[in-house]
DOTOR-983138 format. One record per residue (C-alpha): x, y, z; chain. Coordinates in nm, 2 decimals. Each point is the difference from the previous one (the first is absolute). Layout:
# residues N
[site [X; Y; Z]; A];
...
This chain:
# residues 269
[site [1.77; 2.56; 6.29]; A];
[site [0.14; 0.30; -0.19]; A];
[site [-0.23; 0.26; -0.16]; A];
[site [0.03; -0.16; -0.35]; A];
[site [-0.09; -0.35; 0.13]; A];
[site [-0.28; 0.13; 0.23]; A];
[site [-0.16; 0.18; -0.29]; A];
[site [0.02; -0.32; -0.21]; A];
[site [-0.16; -0.21; 0.27]; A];
[site [-0.28; 0.26; 0.07]; A];
[site [-0.07; 0.10; -0.35]; A];
[site [0.16; -0.27; -0.22]; A];
[site [-0.33; -0.14; -0.15]; A];
[site [-0.14; 0.35; -0.05]; A];
[site [0.30; 0.13; -0.18]; A];
[site [0.08; -0.28; -0.25]; A];
[site [0.12; 0.12; -0.34]; A];
[site [0.00; -0.21; -0.32]; A];
[site [0.27; 0.05; -0.26]; A];
[site [0.00; -0.30; -0.23]; A];
[site [0.32; 0.11; -0.17]; A];
[site [0.19; 0.01; 0.32]; A];
[site [-0.16; -0.33; 0.12]; A];
[site [0.15; -0.16; -0.31]; A];
[site [0.34; 0.09; 0.13]; A];
[site [0.08; -0.17; 0.33]; A];
[site [0.24; 0.28; 0.10]; A];
[site [-0.31; 0.20; 0.10]; A];
[site [-0.05; -0.25; 0.28]; A];
[site [0.26; 0.19; 0.20]; A];
[site [-0.23; 0.30; 0.02]; A];
[site [-0.18; 0.05; 0.33]; A];
[site [-0.33; 0.10; -0.16]; A];
[site [-0.28; -0.24; -0.06]; A];
[site [-0.18; -0.02; -0.33]; A];
[site [-0.38; 0.08; -0.05]; A];
[site [-0.09; 0.37; 0.05]; A];
[site [0.00; 0.11; -0.36]; A];
[site [-0.32; -0.19; -0.06]; A];
[site [-0.29; 0.24; -0.07]; A];
[site [-0.34; -0.11; 0.11]; A];
[site [-0.29; 0.03; -0.24]; A];
[site [-0.24; 0.04; 0.29]; A];
[site [-0.13; 0.34; 0.09]; A];
[site [0.10; 0.18; 0.32]; A];
[site [-0.32; -0.09; 0.17]; A];
[site [0.05; -0.37; -0.09]; A];
[site [0.36; 0.00; 0.13]; A];
[site [-0.11; 0.12; 0.34]; A];
[site [-0.24; -0.29; 0.03]; A];
[site [0.20; -0.32; 0.07]; A];
[site [-0.29; -0.23; -0.06]; A];
[site [-0.07; 0.15; -0.34]; A];
[site [0.37; 0.00; -0.08]; A];
[site [0.02; -0.37; 0.08]; A];
[site [-0.30; -0.07; -0.22]; A];
[site [0.16; 0.17; -0.29]; A];
[site [0.34; -0.16; 0.07]; A];
[site [-0.16; -0.35; -0.01]; A];
[site [-0.12; 0.08; -0.36]; A];
[site [0.34; 0.15; -0.09]; A];
[site [0.18; -0.32; 0.11]; A];
[site [-0.20; -0.19; -0.26]; A];
[site [0.08; 0.25; -0.28]; A];
[site [0.30; 0.10; -0.21]; A];
[site [0.35; 0.07; 0.11]; A];
[site [-0.04; 0.37; 0.10]; A];
[site [-0.33; -0.07; 0.18]; A];
[site [0.16; -0.28; 0.19]; A];
[site [0.28; 0.23; 0.12]; A];
[site [-0.26; 0.24; 0.13]; A];
[site [-0.18; -0.28; 0.18]; A];
[site [0.32; -0.12; 0.15]; A];
[site [0.07; 0.34; 0.13]; A];
[site [-0.33; 0.00; 0.18]; A];
[site [0.07; -0.33; 0.17]; A];
[site [0.35; 0.12; 0.11]; A];
[site [-0.20; 0.24; 0.22]; A];
[site [-0.32; -0.18; 0.08]; A];
[site [-0.10; -0.34; 0.13]; A];
[site [-0.28; -0.20; -0.17]; A];
[site [-0.01; -0.38; 0.01]; A];
[site [-0.18; 0.00; -0.33]; A];
[site [0.32; 0.11; -0.17]; A];
[site [0.20; -0.31; 0.10]; A];
[site [-0.09; -0.24; -0.28]; A];
[site [0.07; 0.28; -0.25]; A];
[site [0.33; 0.10; 0.16]; A];
[site [0.17; -0.34; 0.03]; A];
[site [0.01; -0.09; -0.37]; A];
[site [0.17; 0.34; -0.07]; A];
[site [0.31; -0.13; 0.19]; A];
[site [0.08; -0.21; -0.31]; A];
[site [-0.05; 0.26; -0.28]; A];
[site [0.29; 0.08; -0.22]; A];
[site [-0.01; 0.38; 0.07]; A];
[site [0.23; 0.08; 0.30]; A];
[site [-0.21; 0.31; 0.08]; A];
[site [-0.31; -0.20; 0.04]; A];
[site [0.18; -0.28; 0.20]; A];
[site [0.15; 0.26; 0.23]; A];
[site [-0.33; 0.18; 0.05]; A];
[site [-0.18; -0.33; 0.07]; A];
[site [0.26; -0.09; 0.26]; A];
[site [-0.05; 0.34; 0.18]; A];
[site [-0.38; -0.05; -0.02]; A];
[site [0.03; -0.35; 0.15]; A];
[site [0.21; 0.15; 0.28]; A];
[site [-0.29; 0.23; 0.08]; A];
[site [-0.25; -0.28; -0.06]; A];
[site [0.18; -0.32; 0.13]; A];
[site [-0.12; -0.32; -0.16]; A];
[site [0.13; -0.34; 0.12]; A];
[site [-0.03; -0.14; -0.36]; A];
[site [0.26; 0.26; -0.11]; A];
[site [0.27; -0.10; 0.24]; A];
[site [0.18; -0.26; -0.21]; A];
[site [0.00; 0.22; -0.31]; A];
[site [0.13; 0.29; 0.21]; A];
[site [0.28; -0.21; 0.14]; A];
[site [0.09; -0.11; -0.35]; A];
[site [0.01; 0.36; -0.12]; A];
[site [0.23; 0.11; 0.28]; A];
[site [0.24; -0.27; -0.09]; A];
[site [-0.01; -0.02; -0.38]; A];
[site [-0.17; 0.30; -0.16]; A];
[site [0.25; 0.17; -0.23]; A];
[site [-0.13; 0.35; 0.07]; A];
[site [0.13; 0.16; 0.32]; A];
[site [-0.30; 0.23; 0.04]; A];
[site [-0.22; -0.31; 0.02]; A];
[site [0.23; -0.16; 0.26]; A];
[site [0.01; 0.32; 0.19]; A];
[site [-0.38; 0.02; 0.01]; A];
[site [-0.01; -0.37; 0.11]; A];
[site [0.24; 0.06; 0.28]; A];
[site [-0.23; 0.27; 0.13]; A];
[site [-0.32; -0.20; -0.05]; A];
[site [0.13; -0.31; 0.18]; A];
[site [0.02; 0.19; 0.32]; A];
[site [-0.38; -0.02; 0.00]; A];
[site [0.01; -0.38; -0.01]; A];
[site [0.17; -0.06; 0.33]; A];
[site [-0.18; -0.33; 0.07]; A];
[site [0.13; -0.15; -0.32]; A];
[site [0.35; -0.15; -0.05]; A];
[site [0.16; 0.33; -0.11]; A];
[site [0.28; 0.05; 0.25]; A];
[site [0.27; -0.20; -0.18]; A];
[site [-0.08; 0.15; -0.34]; A];
[site [0.02; 0.35; 0.14]; A];
[site [0.33; -0.07; 0.18]; A];
[site [0.13; -0.14; -0.33]; A];
[site [-0.10; 0.32; -0.18]; A];
[site [0.16; 0.22; 0.27]; A];
[site [0.32; -0.20; -0.05]; A];
[site [0.02; -0.01; -0.38]; A];
[site [-0.23; 0.24; -0.20]; A];
[site [0.05; 0.35; -0.12]; A];
[site [-0.02; 0.29; 0.25]; A];
[site [-0.36; 0.10; -0.07]; A];
[site [-0.12; -0.36; 0.07]; A];
[site [0.23; -0.03; 0.31]; A];
[site [-0.15; 0.32; 0.13]; A];
[site [-0.36; -0.13; 0.00]; A];
[site [0.11; -0.35; 0.11]; A];
[site [0.15; 0.15; 0.31]; A];
[site [-0.33; 0.18; 0.08]; A];
[site [-0.21; -0.31; -0.06]; A];
[site [0.22; -0.21; 0.22]; A];
[site [-0.11; 0.23; 0.29]; A];
[site [-0.37; -0.07; -0.09]; A];
[site [0.07; -0.38; -0.01]; A];
[site [0.21; 0.00; 0.31]; A];
[site [-0.28; 0.16; 0.21]; A];
[site [-0.20; -0.31; -0.07]; A];
[site [0.19; -0.24; 0.23]; A];
[site [0.31; -0.01; 0.23]; A];
[site [0.17; -0.25; -0.22]; A];
[site [-0.05; 0.20; -0.32]; A];
[site [0.10; 0.31; 0.19]; A];
[site [0.34; -0.15; 0.10]; A];
[site [0.07; -0.13; -0.35]; A];
[site [-0.09; 0.33; -0.16]; A];
[site [0.21; 0.20; 0.25]; A];
[site [0.30; -0.22; -0.07]; A];
[site [0.00; 0.08; -0.37]; A];
[site [-0.08; 0.37; 0.06]; A];
[site [0.31; 0.02; 0.23]; A];
[site [0.22; -0.16; -0.27]; A];
[site [-0.13; 0.23; -0.27]; A];
[site [0.04; 0.30; 0.22]; A];
[site [0.37; -0.08; 0.02]; A];
[site [0.07; -0.10; -0.36]; A];
[site [-0.25; 0.16; -0.23]; A];
[site [0.16; 0.26; -0.23]; A];
[site [-0.31; 0.22; -0.04]; A];
[site [-0.06; 0.25; 0.28]; A];
[site [-0.38; 0.00; -0.05]; A];
[site [-0.01; -0.37; 0.05]; A];
[site [0.21; 0.02; 0.31]; A];
[site [-0.23; 0.27; 0.13]; A];
[site [-0.31; -0.21; -0.07]; A];
[site [0.17; -0.30; 0.19]; A];
[site [0.03; 0.23; 0.30]; A];
[site [-0.37; 0.10; -0.03]; A];
[site [-0.11; -0.36; -0.02]; A];
[site [0.22; -0.10; 0.30]; A];
[site [-0.15; 0.29; 0.19]; A];
[site [-0.35; -0.14; -0.07]; A];
[site [0.11; -0.35; 0.12]; A];
[site [0.21; 0.10; 0.29]; A];
[site [-0.26; -0.02; 0.28]; A];
[site [-0.09; -0.36; -0.08]; A];
[site [0.35; -0.13; -0.05]; A];
[site [0.16; -0.22; 0.26]; A];
[site [0.27; 0.16; 0.22]; A];
[site [0.29; -0.15; -0.19]; A];
[site [-0.11; 0.14; -0.33]; A];
[site [-0.09; 0.33; 0.16]; A];
[site [0.36; 0.03; 0.11]; A];
[site [0.12; -0.07; -0.35]; A];
[site [-0.23; 0.27; -0.14]; A];
[site [0.12; 0.25; 0.26]; A];
[site [0.36; -0.07; -0.07]; A];
[site [-0.06; 0.02; -0.38]; A];
[site [-0.17; 0.33; 0.03]; A];
[site [0.27; 0.15; 0.22]; A];
[site [0.25; -0.12; -0.26]; A];
[site [-0.20; 0.17; -0.28]; A];
[site [-0.03; 0.32; 0.20]; A];
[site [0.38; 0.01; 0.04]; A];
[site [0.13; -0.15; -0.33]; A];
[site [-0.25; 0.01; -0.29]; A];
[site [0.13; 0.24; -0.27]; A];
[site [-0.35; 0.12; -0.10]; A];
[site [-0.15; 0.27; 0.22]; A];
[site [-0.36; -0.11; -0.07]; A];
[site [0.07; -0.35; 0.12]; A];
[site [0.17; 0.14; 0.32]; A];
[site [-0.30; 0.22; 0.06]; A];
[site [-0.24; -0.30; -0.04]; A];
[site [0.21; -0.20; 0.24]; A];
[site [-0.01; 0.28; 0.26]; A];
[site [-0.37; 0.04; -0.03]; A];
[site [-0.05; -0.37; 0.05]; A];
[site [0.22; 0.00; 0.31]; A];
[site [-0.17; 0.30; 0.15]; A];
[site [-0.34; -0.17; -0.03]; A];
[site [0.12; -0.31; 0.19]; A];
[site [-0.14; -0.04; 0.35]; A];
[site [0.34; -0.09; 0.14]; A];
[site [0.17; 0.20; 0.27]; A];
[site [0.35; -0.14; -0.09]; A];
[site [-0.04; 0.11; -0.36]; A];
[site [-0.11; 0.35; 0.09]; A];
[site [0.30; 0.02; 0.24]; A];
[site [0.23; -0.12; -0.28]; A];
[site [-0.13; 0.27; -0.23]; A];
[site [0.04; 0.27; 0.26]; A];
[site [0.36; -0.12; 0.06]; A];
[site [0.07; 0.02; -0.37]; A];
[site [-0.14; 0.35; -0.01]; A];
[site [0.21; 0.11; 0.30]; A];
[site [0.31; -0.14; -0.17]; A];
[site [-0.07; 0.20; -0.31]; A];
[site [-0.05; -0.31; -0.22]; A];
[site [-0.36; 0.11; -0.07]; A];
[site [-0.14; 0.35; -0.07]; A];
């Protein structure tokens, strides 16, 4: 995964920024950043360093007004507490897209089986791309639920920001079983070849790299061929770099031999 994507995966929930004006415009969904980090906590520094105390406050905030609910949602985007679940699920249906989006992230951090049908509905039908983007990420934490086909559909059809996170979540779901792994890899291979956004293609490579070791030999060969093609033909340097990193990490003597030959021939630097 490239540096931008890796930062998002590692820090996405901690670096969410809310901008209601931008959220009202779906064009902002193409931005890489995630909303929530402009929320200011009303707790003191000593309280914020105590997760238990912070969660206690957040449970009260979730039952208060709009601004307090946003503060509470931010806490549960970072911390797990089963007591929050009955308070989070109803927020998936509120009119405010900021609250819906934040509740989706919180329910990704705090998975709740009762939320799955609502989350699937949001991924398919919510009019706000930020909400759909958050849902694509969260569903990666529901790998035992029937989320594979909805994520594949999102990777095929949605805006780039949603496709980005759908490709990541497909890796999480694919790791759950060999059948899901193969189905996820098939779509990731297709999207790697046809998606117009470099960051999505890079993320497809990252996800294929995660799934590679548990794929059957036939699909492994397809992944290897696709990554060699990316390395030689993709117009975007960041995608070629991602492809090379994935190939170099493969425990495959033939692939390493191929890479060395390409270097010797001057096709790689």
